[in-house]
A tleap script that builds the chain and sets N, CA, C and O, in Angstrom:
source leaprc.protein.ff14SB
mol = sequence {
  NMET LEU ASN ARG LYS ASP ILE ARG SER ILE
  ARG ASN TRP CYS LYS ASP ASN SER VAL ARG
  ILE LEU LYS ASP LEU THR GLY GLU TYR VAL
  ILE GLU GLU ASP TYR ASN LEU ALA TYR ASN
  ALA PRO VAL ILE ALA ASN LEU LYS GLN GLN
  HIE GLY THR LYS TRP GLN THR VAL TYR PRO
  TYR TYR ILE LYS GLY GLU LEU TYR LYS LEU
  ALA ASP ILE LYS VAL GLN SER THR PRO LYS
  PRO THR LYS TYR THR PRO LYS GLY ARG ILE
  ALA ALA ARG LEU LEU SER LYS CASN
}
set mol.1.N position { -5.914 -115.112 5.567 }
set mol.1.CA position { -6.216 -113.949 5.803 }
set mol.1.C position { -7.189 -113.146 5.429 }
set mol.1.O position { -7.355 -112.014 5.883 }
set mol.2.N position { -7.904 -113.703 4.556 }
set mol.2.CA position { -9.314 -113.031 4.100 }
set mol.2.C position { -10.358 -113.441 4.661 }
set mol.2.O position { -11.514 -113.077 4.445 }
set mol.3.N position { -9.861 -114.447 5.622 }
set mol.3.CA position { -11.284 -114.897 6.630 }
set mol.3.C position { -12.653 -115.652 5.690 }
set mol.3.O position { -13.805 -115.864 6.070 }
set mol.4.N position { -12.213 -115.849 4.779 }
set mol.4.CA position { -13.174 -117.046 3.951 }
set mol.4.C position { -12.815 -118.329 3.915 }
set mol.4.O position { -11.724 -118.897 3.864 }
set mol.5.N position { -14.739 -118.950 3.977 }
set mol.5.CA position { -14.264 -120.886 4.109 }
set mol.5.C position { -14.009 -121.465 2.368 }
set mol.5.O position { -13.698 -122.622 2.086 }
set mol.6.N position { -14.200 -120.491 1.486 }
set mol.6.CA position { -14.569 -121.194 0.321 }
set mol.6.C position { -13.258 -120.639 -0.368 }
set mol.6.O position { -12.794 -119.504 -0.267 }
set mol.7.N position { -12.757 -121.748 -1.116 }
set mol.7.CA position { -11.421 -120.984 -2.004 }
set mol.7.C position { -12.050 -120.441 -3.471 }
set mol.7.O position { -11.437 -119.875 -4.375 }
set mol.8.N position { -13.560 -120.824 -3.401 }
set mol.8.CA position { -14.193 -119.833 -4.895 }
set mol.8.C position { -13.306 -118.632 -4.312 }
set mol.8.O position { -12.137 -118.449 -4.652 }
set mol.9.N position { -14.036 -117.797 -3.351 }
set mol.9.CA position { -14.534 -116.382 -2.886 }
set mol.9.C position { -13.105 -115.782 -2.710 }
set mol.9.O position { -12.927 -114.564 -2.724 }
set mol.10.N position { -12.067 -116.703 -2.539 }
set mol.10.CA position { -10.581 -116.015 -2.412 }
set mol.10.C position { -10.124 -115.955 -3.548 }
set mol.10.O position { -9.514 -114.935 -3.868 }
set mol.11.N position { -10.262 -116.872 -4.352 }
set mol.11.CA position { -9.903 -116.484 -6.193 }
set mol.11.C position { -10.849 -115.315 -6.510 }
set mol.11.O position { -10.282 -114.231 -6.654 }
set mol.12.N position { -11.970 -115.328 -6.624 }
set mol.12.CA position { -12.935 -114.118 -6.653 }
set mol.12.C position { -12.099 -112.752 -6.163 }
set mol.12.O position { -11.644 -111.960 -6.988 }
set mol.13.N position { -11.973 -112.599 -4.915 }
set mol.13.CA position { -11.276 -111.938 -4.086 }
set mol.13.C position { -10.054 -111.073 -5.133 }
set mol.13.O position { -10.080 -109.918 -5.557 }
set mol.14.N position { -8.963 -112.233 -5.332 }
set mol.14.CA position { -7.687 -111.869 -6.022 }
set mol.14.C position { -8.041 -111.374 -7.148 }
set mol.14.O position { -7.609 -110.223 -7.214 }
set mol.15.N position { -8.807 -111.762 -8.383 }
set mol.15.CA position { -9.129 -111.416 -9.483 }
set mol.15.C position { -9.841 -110.193 -9.421 }
set mol.15.O position { -9.561 -109.495 -10.396 }
set mol.16.N position { -10.729 -109.617 -8.580 }
set mol.16.CA position { -11.370 -108.091 -8.594 }
set mol.16.C position { -10.406 -107.550 -8.340 }
set mol.16.O position { -10.183 -106.654 -9.155 }
set mol.17.N position { -9.299 -107.682 -7.194 }
set mol.17.CA position { -8.529 -106.683 -6.703 }
set mol.17.C position { -6.518 -107.161 -7.423 }
set mol.17.O position { -5.342 -107.046 -7.076 }
set mol.18.N position { -7.374 -107.706 -8.572 }
set mol.18.CA position { -6.015 -108.089 -9.432 }
set mol.18.C position { -4.584 -108.257 -8.847 }
set mol.18.O position { -3.515 -107.710 -9.119 }
set mol.19.N position { -4.903 -109.103 -8.049 }
set mol.19.CA position { -3.839 -109.938 -7.395 }
set mol.19.C position { -3.932 -111.357 -7.908 }
set mol.19.O position { -4.835 -112.190 -7.848 }
set mol.20.N position { -2.277 -111.379 -8.620 }
set mol.20.CA position { -2.613 -112.825 -9.338 }
set mol.20.C position { -1.986 -114.007 -8.066 }
set mol.20.O position { -1.255 -113.916 -7.079 }
set mol.21.N position { -2.749 -115.104 -8.758 }
set mol.21.CA position { -2.663 -116.375 -8.097 }
set mol.21.C position { -1.521 -117.276 -9.146 }
set mol.21.O position { -1.807 -117.631 -10.290 }
set mol.22.N position { -0.390 -117.501 -8.564 }
set mol.22.CA position { 0.706 -118.403 -8.864 }
set mol.22.C position { 0.373 -119.918 -8.207 }
set mol.22.O position { -0.221 -120.143 -7.153 }
set mol.23.N position { 1.093 -121.146 -9.413 }
set mol.23.CA position { 0.760 -122.076 -8.872 }
set mol.23.C position { 2.361 -122.976 -9.169 }
set mol.23.O position { 3.041 -123.038 -10.193 }
set mol.24.N position { 2.556 -123.559 -7.877 }
set mol.24.CA position { 3.664 -124.592 -8.233 }
set mol.24.C position { 3.469 -126.076 -7.797 }
set mol.24.O position { 2.268 -126.345 -7.753 }
set mol.25.N position { 4.292 -127.147 -7.453 }
set mol.25.CA position { 3.754 -128.087 -7.326 }
set mol.25.C position { 3.036 -128.731 -5.725 }
set mol.25.O position { 2.466 -129.769 -5.388 }
set mol.26.N position { 3.491 -127.338 -4.987 }
set mol.26.CA position { 3.018 -127.616 -3.770 }
set mol.26.C position { 1.095 -126.633 -3.598 }
set mol.26.O position { 0.331 -126.497 -2.642 }
set mol.27.N position { 1.044 -126.242 -4.858 }
set mol.27.CA position { -0.151 -125.840 -4.520 }
set mol.27.C position { -0.325 -123.955 -4.983 }
set mol.27.O position { 0.527 -123.252 -5.527 }
set mol.28.N position { -1.387 -123.657 -4.638 }
set mol.28.CA position { -1.430 -122.000 -5.238 }
set mol.28.C position { -1.268 -121.103 -4.369 }
set mol.28.O position { -1.846 -121.324 -3.305 }
set mol.29.N position { -0.707 -120.201 -4.440 }
set mol.29.CA position { -0.324 -119.076 -3.616 }
set mol.29.C position { -0.370 -117.641 -4.193 }
set mol.29.O position { -0.700 -117.501 -5.371 }
set mol.30.N position { -0.004 -116.381 -3.297 }
set mol.30.CA position { -0.210 -115.025 -3.999 }
set mol.30.C position { 1.312 -114.573 -3.552 }
set mol.30.O position { 1.911 -115.220 -2.694 }
set mol.31.N position { 1.896 -113.425 -4.188 }
set mol.31.CA position { 3.169 -112.631 -3.605 }
set mol.31.C position { 2.745 -111.721 -2.537 }
set mol.31.O position { 1.901 -110.888 -2.867 }
set mol.32.N position { 3.176 -111.710 -1.270 }
set mol.32.CA position { 2.636 -111.266 0.159 }
set mol.32.C position { 2.338 -109.837 -0.246 }
set mol.32.O position { 1.162 -109.478 -0.177 }
set mol.33.N position { 3.274 -108.958 -0.670 }
set mol.33.CA position { 3.572 -107.415 -1.109 }
set mol.33.C position { 1.801 -107.105 -2.165 }
set mol.33.O position { 0.941 -106.266 -1.901 }
set mol.34.N position { 1.802 -107.876 -3.034 }
set mol.34.CA position { 0.593 -107.477 -3.747 }
set mol.34.C position { -0.356 -107.607 -3.017 }
set mol.34.O position { -1.162 -106.686 -2.882 }
set mol.35.N position { -0.524 -109.148 -2.173 }
set mol.35.CA position { -1.668 -108.702 -1.140 }
set mol.35.C position { -1.939 -107.961 -0.783 }
set mol.35.O position { -2.904 -107.295 -1.157 }
set mol.36.N position { -0.824 -107.609 0.589 }
set mol.36.CA position { -1.201 -106.175 0.915 }
set mol.36.C position { -1.306 -104.888 0.509 }
set mol.36.O position { -1.826 -103.889 1.007 }
set mol.37.N position { -0.764 -105.084 -0.405 }
set mol.37.CA position { -1.321 -103.643 -1.252 }
set mol.37.C position { -2.421 -103.538 -1.764 }
set mol.37.O position { -2.833 -102.379 -1.810 }
set mol.38.N position { -3.376 -104.661 -2.367 }
set mol.38.CA position { -4.522 -104.496 -2.474 }
set mol.38.C position { -5.756 -105.044 -1.049 }
set mol.38.O position { -6.963 -105.270 -1.143 }
set mol.39.N position { -5.137 -105.091 -0.217 }
set mol.39.CA position { -5.890 -105.163 1.243 }
set mol.39.C position { -5.716 -103.824 1.764 }
set mol.39.O position { -6.635 -103.181 2.271 }
set mol.40.N position { -4.923 -103.549 1.678 }
set mol.40.CA position { -4.576 -101.981 2.180 }
set mol.40.C position { -4.956 -100.674 1.296 }
set mol.40.O position { -4.972 -99.514 1.707 }
set mol.41.N position { -5.138 -100.946 0.510 }
set mol.41.CA position { -5.398 -100.240 -1.073 }
set mol.41.C position { -6.623 -99.149 -0.618 }
set mol.41.O position { -6.193 -97.997 -0.677 }
set mol.42.N position { -7.981 -99.224 -0.199 }
set mol.42.CA position { -8.945 -98.789 0.345 }
set mol.42.C position { -8.578 -97.814 1.810 }
set mol.42.O position { -9.155 -96.734 1.938 }
set mol.43.N position { -7.600 -98.284 2.858 }
set mol.43.CA position { -7.051 -97.573 3.842 }
set mol.43.C position { -6.188 -96.331 3.144 }
set mol.43.O position { -6.272 -95.179 3.570 }
set mol.44.N position { -5.546 -96.621 2.283 }
set mol.44.CA position { -4.464 -95.756 1.406 }
set mol.44.C position { -5.598 -94.988 1.008 }
set mol.44.O position { -5.771 -94.196 1.934 }
set mol.45.N position { -6.286 -94.833 0.313 }
set mol.45.CA position { -6.741 -93.838 -0.687 }
set mol.45.C position { -7.531 -92.586 0.428 }
set mol.45.O position { -7.766 -91.397 0.210 }
set mol.46.N position { -7.789 -93.408 1.622 }
set mol.46.CA position { -8.876 -92.941 2.798 }
set mol.46.C position { -7.818 -91.946 3.279 }
set mol.46.O position { -8.190 -90.780 3.411 }
set mol.47.N position { -6.728 -92.211 3.517 }
set mol.47.CA position { -5.858 -91.284 4.557 }
set mol.47.C position { -4.844 -90.811 3.354 }
set mol.47.O position { -3.736 -90.491 3.784 }
set mol.48.N position { -4.994 -90.710 2.013 }
set mol.48.CA position { -4.422 -89.850 1.167 }
set mol.48.C position { -5.944 -88.830 0.863 }
set mol.48.O position { -5.606 -87.751 0.375 }
set mol.49.N position { -6.930 -88.905 0.980 }
set mol.49.CA position { -8.297 -87.895 0.782 }
set mol.49.C position { -8.181 -87.029 2.677 }
set mol.49.O position { -8.339 -85.864 3.042 }
set mol.50.N position { -7.980 -87.779 3.121 }
set mol.50.CA position { -7.973 -87.106 4.551 }
set mol.50.C position { -6.653 -85.773 5.085 }
set mol.50.O position { -6.727 -84.683 5.652 }
set mol.51.N position { -5.509 -86.636 4.515 }
set mol.51.CA position { -4.124 -85.853 4.959 }
set mol.51.C position { -3.481 -85.318 4.183 }
set mol.51.O position { -2.700 -84.413 4.475 }
set mol.52.N position { -3.718 -85.882 2.701 }
set mol.52.CA position { -3.076 -85.295 1.381 }
set mol.52.C position { -1.603 -85.861 1.481 }
set mol.52.O position { -1.483 -87.051 1.773 }
set mol.53.N position { -0.471 -85.096 1.262 }
set mol.53.CA position { 0.810 -85.499 1.190 }
set mol.53.C position { 1.416 -85.939 2.688 }
set mol.53.O position { 2.530 -86.462 2.680 }
set mol.54.N position { 0.782 -85.763 3.893 }
set mol.54.CA position { 1.511 -86.594 5.027 }
set mol.54.C position { 0.601 -87.762 5.069 }
set mol.54.O position { 0.466 -87.875 6.287 }
set mol.55.N position { -0.245 -88.883 4.444 }
set mol.55.CA position { -0.032 -89.639 4.593 }
set mol.55.C position { 0.852 -91.063 4.859 }
set mol.55.O position { 0.468 -92.148 5.295 }
set mol.56.N position { 1.991 -90.678 4.484 }
set mol.56.CA position { 2.876 -91.522 4.473 }
set mol.56.C position { 3.224 -91.960 5.848 }
set mol.56.O position { 3.605 -93.082 6.180 }
set mol.57.N position { 3.008 -90.733 6.737 }
set mol.57.CA position { 3.512 -90.504 7.945 }
set mol.57.C position { 2.476 -91.419 9.017 }
set mol.57.O position { 2.926 -92.277 9.777 }
set mol.58.N position { 1.158 -91.095 8.930 }
set mol.58.CA position { 0.130 -91.567 9.396 }
set mol.58.C position { -0.556 -93.070 9.273 }
set mol.58.O position { -1.447 -93.543 9.980 }
set mol.59.N position { 0.175 -93.702 8.095 }
set mol.59.CA position { -0.231 -95.127 7.481 }
set mol.59.C position { 0.602 -96.181 8.497 }
set mol.59.O position { -0.012 -97.085 9.063 }
set mol.60.N position { 1.719 -96.035 8.641 }
set mol.60.CA position { 2.132 -97.171 9.684 }
set mol.60.C position { 1.717 -97.087 11.041 }
set mol.60.O position { 1.838 -98.025 11.830 }
set mol.61.N position { 1.148 -95.795 11.375 }
set mol.61.CA position { 0.169 -96.225 12.977 }
set mol.61.C position { -1.131 -96.989 12.618 }
set mol.61.O position { -1.595 -97.823 13.395 }
set mol.62.N position { -1.791 -96.653 11.269 }
set mol.62.CA position { -3.043 -97.286 10.948 }
set mol.62.C position { -2.549 -98.929 10.919 }
set mol.62.O position { -3.418 -99.745 11.228 }
set mol.63.N position { -1.280 -99.412 10.585 }
set mol.63.CA position { -0.795 -100.750 10.046 }
set mol.63.C position { -0.871 -101.327 11.562 }
set mol.63.O position { -1.748 -102.106 11.934 }
set mol.64.N position { 0.011 -100.910 12.254 }
set mol.64.CA position { 0.486 -101.238 13.441 }
set mol.64.C position { -0.669 -101.217 14.538 }
set mol.64.O position { -0.507 -102.051 15.428 }
set mol.65.N position { -1.609 -100.555 14.622 }
set mol.65.CA position { -2.912 -100.584 15.331 }
set mol.65.C position { -2.696 -99.713 16.557 }
set mol.65.O position { -3.160 -99.896 17.683 }
set mol.66.N position { -1.818 -98.623 16.088 }
set mol.66.CA position { -1.430 -97.434 17.371 }
set mol.66.C position { -1.658 -95.982 17.087 }
set mol.66.O position { -0.843 -95.060 17.073 }
set mol.67.N position { -3.422 -95.987 16.781 }
set mol.67.CA position { -4.226 -95.026 16.419 }
set mol.67.C position { -3.635 -93.747 17.402 }
set mol.67.O position { -3.457 -92.600 16.992 }
set mol.68.N position { -3.354 -94.265 18.906 }
set mol.68.CA position { -3.464 -93.301 19.828 }
set mol.68.C position { -2.316 -92.315 19.824 }
set mol.68.O position { -2.114 -91.258 20.422 }
set mol.69.N position { -1.496 -93.170 18.763 }
set mol.69.CA position { -0.020 -92.021 18.901 }
set mol.69.C position { -0.659 -90.632 17.773 }
set mol.69.O position { 0.102 -89.664 17.769 }
set mol.70.N position { -1.640 -90.513 17.074 }
set mol.70.CA position { -2.160 -90.008 15.746 }
set mol.70.C position { -2.048 -88.595 16.589 }
set mol.70.O position { -1.458 -87.666 16.036 }
set mol.71.N position { -2.641 -88.386 18.023 }
set mol.71.CA position { -2.889 -87.478 19.009 }
set mol.71.C position { -1.761 -86.917 19.120 }
set mol.71.O position { -1.984 -85.733 19.373 }
set mol.72.N position { -0.335 -87.169 19.057 }
set mol.72.CA position { 0.665 -86.387 19.211 }
set mol.72.C position { 1.316 -85.773 17.714 }
set mol.72.O position { 2.042 -84.782 17.800 }
set mol.73.N position { 1.125 -86.201 16.741 }
set mol.73.CA position { 0.957 -85.834 15.233 }
set mol.73.C position { 0.091 -84.915 14.912 }
set mol.73.O position { -1.094 -85.243 14.980 }
set mol.74.N position { 0.466 -83.369 14.430 }
set mol.74.CA position { -0.391 -82.567 14.266 }
set mol.74.C position { -0.515 -82.663 12.439 }
set mol.74.O position { 0.381 -82.293 11.679 }
set mol.75.N position { -1.607 -83.144 12.086 }
set mol.75.CA position { -1.312 -83.269 10.368 }
set mol.75.C position { -2.230 -82.205 9.909 }
set mol.75.O position { -3.351 -81.880 10.300 }
set mol.76.N position { -1.452 -81.743 8.967 }
set mol.76.CA position { -2.077 -80.800 8.284 }
set mol.76.C position { -3.064 -81.083 6.928 }
set mol.76.O position { -2.514 -81.272 5.843 }
set mol.77.N position { -4.597 -81.104 7.042 }
set mol.77.CA position { -5.380 -81.337 5.755 }
set mol.77.C position { -4.422 -80.387 4.158 }
set mol.77.O position { -3.500 -79.576 4.075 }
set mol.78.N position { -5.099 -80.924 3.417 }
set mol.78.CA position { -4.653 -80.257 2.121 }
set mol.78.C position { -6.083 -79.083 1.878 }
set mol.78.O position { -7.279 -79.372 1.889 }
set mol.79.N position { -5.549 -77.951 1.705 }
set mol.79.CA position { -6.830 -76.909 1.554 }
set mol.79.C position { -7.785 -77.200 0.251 }
set mol.79.O position { -7.342 -77.750 -0.758 }
set mol.80.N position { -8.815 -76.874 0.356 }
set mol.80.CA position { -9.968 -77.198 -0.553 }
set mol.80.C position { -9.688 -76.305 -1.519 }
set mol.80.O position { -9.215 -75.251 -1.095 }
set mol.81.N position { -9.871 -76.418 -3.026 }
set mol.81.CA position { -10.005 -74.986 -3.812 }
set mol.81.C position { -11.148 -74.792 -3.821 }
set mol.81.O position { -12.111 -75.559 -3.846 }
set mol.82.N position { -11.007 -73.125 -3.786 }
set mol.82.CA position { -12.561 -72.669 -4.361 }
set mol.82.C position { -13.108 -72.774 -5.528 }
set mol.82.O position { -12.620 -73.095 -6.612 }
set mol.83.N position { -14.135 -72.487 -5.234 }
set mol.83.CA position { -15.222 -73.122 -6.712 }
set mol.83.C position { -15.363 -71.587 -7.648 }
set mol.83.O position { -15.361 -71.482 -8.874 }
set mol.84.N position { -15.455 -70.735 -6.851 }
set mol.84.CA position { -15.291 -69.268 -7.743 }
set mol.84.C position { -14.319 -68.937 -8.430 }
set mol.84.O position { -13.312 -69.040 -7.730 }
set mol.85.N position { -14.077 -68.587 -9.444 }
set mol.85.CA position { -13.063 -67.773 -10.061 }
set mol.85.C position { -13.550 -66.757 -10.227 }
set mol.85.O position { -14.658 -66.976 -10.715 }
set mol.86.N position { -13.330 -65.324 -10.069 }
set mol.86.CA position { -13.720 -63.911 -10.202 }
set mol.86.C position { -13.020 -63.559 -11.351 }
set mol.86.O position { -11.798 -63.676 -11.447 }
set mol.87.N position { -13.659 -63.184 -12.119 }
set mol.87.CA position { -13.729 -62.374 -13.672 }
set mol.87.C position { -13.030 -61.110 -13.298 }
set mol.87.O position { -11.832 -61.017 -13.566 }
set mol.88.N position { -13.612 -60.192 -12.746 }
set mol.88.CA position { -13.240 -58.960 -12.717 }
set mol.88.C position { -11.876 -58.248 -11.411 }
set mol.88.O position { -11.632 -58.601 -10.257 }
set mol.89.N position { -11.473 -57.539 -11.982 }
set mol.89.CA position { -9.879 -57.615 -11.444 }
set mol.89.C position { -10.024 -57.606 -9.706 }
set mol.89.O position { -9.424 -58.206 -8.814 }
set mol.90.N position { -11.247 -56.507 -9.726 }
set mol.90.CA position { -11.360 -55.823 -8.153 }
set mol.90.C position { -11.373 -57.031 -7.025 }
set mol.90.O position { -10.745 -57.244 -5.988 }
set mol.91.N position { -12.879 -58.017 -8.092 }
set mol.91.CA position { -12.855 -58.776 -7.312 }
set mol.91.C position { -11.793 -60.288 -6.826 }
set mol.91.O position { -11.975 -61.123 -5.941 }
set mol.92.N position { -10.851 -60.161 -7.694 }
set mol.92.CA position { -9.562 -61.180 -7.616 }
set mol.92.C position { -9.040 -60.319 -6.718 }
set mol.92.O position { -8.990 -61.057 -5.734 }
set mol.93.N position { -8.681 -59.438 -6.417 }
set mol.93.CA position { -7.706 -58.746 -5.519 }
set mol.93.C position { -8.465 -58.647 -4.253 }
set mol.93.O position { -7.807 -58.618 -3.212 }
set mol.94.N position { -10.055 -58.577 -4.180 }
set mol.94.CA position { -10.508 -58.937 -2.803 }
set mol.94.C position { -9.874 -60.339 -2.214 }
set mol.94.O position { -9.251 -60.426 -1.156 }
set mol.95.N position { -10.146 -61.345 -3.060 }
set mol.95.CA position { -10.302 -62.615 -2.657 }
set mol.95.C position { -8.629 -63.021 -2.350 }
set mol.95.O position { -8.244 -63.698 -1.397 }
set mol.96.N position { -7.871 -62.492 -3.288 }
set mol.96.CA position { -6.243 -62.841 -2.757 }
set mol.96.C position { -5.965 -62.077 -1.688 }
set mol.96.O position { -4.822 -62.393 -1.358 }
set mol.97.N position { -6.339 -61.315 -1.021 }
set mol.97.CA position { -5.824 -60.689 0.242 }
set mol.97.C position { -6.473 -61.462 1.681 }
set mol.97.O position { -6.211 -61.132 2.837 }
set mol.98.N position { -7.357 -62.538 1.258 }
set mol.98.CA position { -7.947 -63.384 2.318 }
set mol.98.C position { -7.336 -64.496 2.343 }
set mol.98.O position { -7.663 -65.361 3.155 }
savepdb mol mol.pdb
quit
């Protein structure tokens, strides 16, 4: 699934992404859910940044490759906090009205 030819690069990827490699009599393997979580972690982080708490509704469309369905869903992004906090009462009242 990683599209690598050398087993060492696969082992290094698993080590870097905290995916445990298990061994038995048939050989080495990983738990599929651990692999999927590690492989999709960058996508999930990006969706959380873009869509906030609504990322879980968007995620299945990314996994299934159905991005065209996102046009039907209007996802609200989380508002960014203002960097300026007023110290005076008048300025605070003016900003609270906006």
